[in-house]
N, C-alpha and C positions, 0 to 999 in steps of 0.2 A: 981851381975851378970851384965856384960857390955852389952849394947844394941847397935845395929847398928844405925848410924846417920839417923835421920828422915828427910824427905823432909820438906822444909819450907812451911807451909800452913797458912801464916799470913792473918788475916782478915782485917788488917789495914796497908797495905804497905804505908810507908810515901811518900808523894809527896811534891814538892817544888813549889814556885812561881818563874816565870821566867820573863824576859823582852824582848823587841824587839831586844836588843843586842844579846840575846841568839839565836834568830831565825837566825840572820845574821851569827853568829858564827857557827851554825849548818850547814847552807848552805855552808859556806867556808870549814869547816872540811869535809863535804860530798864530795865536789869537790876535795879536796886533796886525799881522799880515792879513788875516781874514777880515778884520774890521776895516782895513784900508782898501780891500779889494772885494767888497761884498757883491759886486756885479757878477761874480762867479755863480751866484744863485740863479741868475737868468738861465744859465746853461745847465747847472747841476740840480736845480730845484726839482726838475722832473726826471732827469736821467737816472740818478741813483735810486730814488724811491721806486721808480718803475721797474728797474732791474730786480730789486729785492722782492717787490710784490709779484712780479712775473715768476720768479724762482719759487716763491711760496705757493702760488696757484698751481704751477706745473706739478709740484711734488705732492700736493694734497689730493691729486686725482688718482683714486683707487690704488692700483698696484705700486705706484711710486711713493705712497705714503711713508714707508720706512726711510725714504731718502730725504724727507723734509728737513730734519735737523742737519744731517750731513751737508746738504746743498746750501742751506741758509748760513750755517756756520762756515762752510768752505768758501763762500763768497768773500769772506775776510782774507782768505789766502791770496786772493787776487787783488786785494786792496792796494798793495804797493804799485801794481801796474796802473790802476785807476788814478793813483796819485802823481804819476809822472808829470802831468800837465801843471800840477801845483808846484812841483819842483822848479819847473821852467818859469812860472810866474814869480816865485820867490827869488830865483836867480836874477831875473830882470829887475825886480825892485831893488835888490842889493846893489846892482850895477848902475842904478839910477836911470834905467830905461823905462819906457812906457809899459805899464803892467796892468792889464785888465783882462776880462774873460775872453776877449777876442784873440789873445795871444796864447790861449790854453793849448792849442795844437801846434804851436810854433816849435815844440820839442822835436818835431820831425825834421827840422832844419839843422839840428845840432850835429856836430861831427860824429857823435856816438850813436846816432839814430839806429843804425843796423845792429849795434851791440845791445842797445836797449831791447830791440826785438828778440834777440837771442835769450836775454834774461827773462823777458816776458814769456817766451816759449817754455823756458825751464819751469817757471812758476805755474804755468798752465798744466804742464805734465805732472807736477806735484799735486795740483788740484784734482786731476783725473785719477791719480793713484790713491788719493784720499777717498774719493767716491767709491772706487773699486774695493778698497780695504773696508770701508764702512759696510758696503753691500755683502762682502764675504763674512764679516762678523755677524751681521743679521742672519744670514743663511745658516751659519754654524750654530746659532742659538735657537732660531725659530723655524729653520727649514725653509722650504719653498712656498709656504703658505702666504696667501694674500690677505691683508687685514680687511675685515668685513666692513668696518666703519671707523670713523675718527675716534668717537668715544670708546669703542671696543679696543682699538689699538692703544690708546692712552692708558686705559685700565690694565691692559696686558703688560705694558712697559713698567708702570709704577706699582703694580700689585703682585708681581710674580718674581721669583728668584732670577729667572733668565732675563727678565726685563731689567732688573737692577744690575745684572752682569753686563747687559748691553750698555747701560748708562755709565758704569764705572770703567769698563775696559775701553769703550768708545771714547770716553773723556780723556783717559790717559793717552790713547793713541792720537787723539786730536791735539793734545798738548805737545806731543812730540812733533807732529807735522807743523804746528804753529811755530815752534822754536826753529825748525829748519828753515821755514820761509822767512822768519824774522832775521835770522843770522845771515841768510843769503842776500837779503834785499835791503836791509836798513841803511847800508852804505852804498851798495852797488848801483842802484838806480839813480839816486841823486848825484853820485859821482859821475856816472855816464852822461848826465845832463850837464854837469858842471865842467868836466874836463875831457880831453880827447884821450881816453884810455881804452884798452880792450876789455871785452866782457869777462874773460877769464881772470884778468888782473883785478877788475872791479869786484867780482864775486869773492875772490881770495881775500881781498882787503876787508870786505864786509864780514866774512867768516872770522877773520882774525880779530877784528874790532869787537864783534859780538862776544866771542869767547874770552877776550881780554877783559870784558866788562860784564860778566855773567849776572851778578846780582842786580846791576843797574838795568841790564837788558830784560831781565825777568820782570822787574818792576814796570818797565816800559811796556812790555807785552801785556801785562795785567791791566795797565792803564788803558791801552788801546782796546782790549777786549771789553772792558767795562763801558767805555765810551761808545763803542760800536753797538753793544747791547742796548744801551740807553737810546741811541739814535734809531734803533730798529723797532722799538716798542710801538710808537704811534704810527703803524702802517709804513714803517721805514722812512717817514718824512724827516725825521731828525738827522738822517744821513746827509741831507743837503747842507747841514751845518757841520756835523761831526767829521765827515770825510775831508772837506777842505781844510778844516782846522788841523786835523792830524797830518794831512799832507804837508802843510806849511811847517808844522812842528817837527816833522821828520827831517825836513830840509835843515832846520837849525840844529837838530841833533847830529846830523851828518857833519856839519861844519865844526862840531866839537869833537867828533870821533876821528876825523882825518886831518893830517897835516897838509892842508891844501897848498901851502907855500912851496912844499917840496916837489910839487908836480905842476907848478905854474908855467913851466916852459912849453906845455902842450898848446896846440892851437885852440883859440877861444874866440867864438864869434858872437855877435849880438844877434 
């Protein structure tokens, strides 16, 4: 008696070693995708700058001022979730399907949509933990005092030993959080868009791929950080270009990190 095709639930999705050349090629291919699908700006030209601007305004309000940098920097921890739509557009373009901004939310039709939600929830939990950790560090160094003004707070941070302790320790903790998010998401989310696999298998493959290519992934993380910083400087408006570009580039990096042919038997839908 014939049985229906089963989803691929591989416990050992094959990953590859990559080189610095793969990082450059991924960025170039991502830019090519961006230039071919510039209509995304209609949707994202307002969305991402507004999110960043709202986060900044919210945290610059009195008692929340110490959370300004953690929240703005932490938004990058959720970047992989925001990029899921770009993975779908890149997949469609690769398959020769119609690909424009109207297909951005078609990712919800993918077989792994529920698993994408699970990984997104995991990243959201990490973001929340980062905010709590940043708050705990501030309280440990400054106590429960509320900054009186923005200039006063800036002076306190940059001209006192405890301020520099906040910068150095917070930066190191932030790097650790950023690495965890990168390692968990660089492969898992595009893989879930591309193939019918489970969230646990996708995250495990992502973690193995990142740790098998630590020097390259560190360079990639630094590149992403620099581009996000540049995109955030002019009132976050640059994110309308940087985020789509990085989303497409991450898709192409994923295709180099994972042996997709080894899991081609999973269900795949247009």
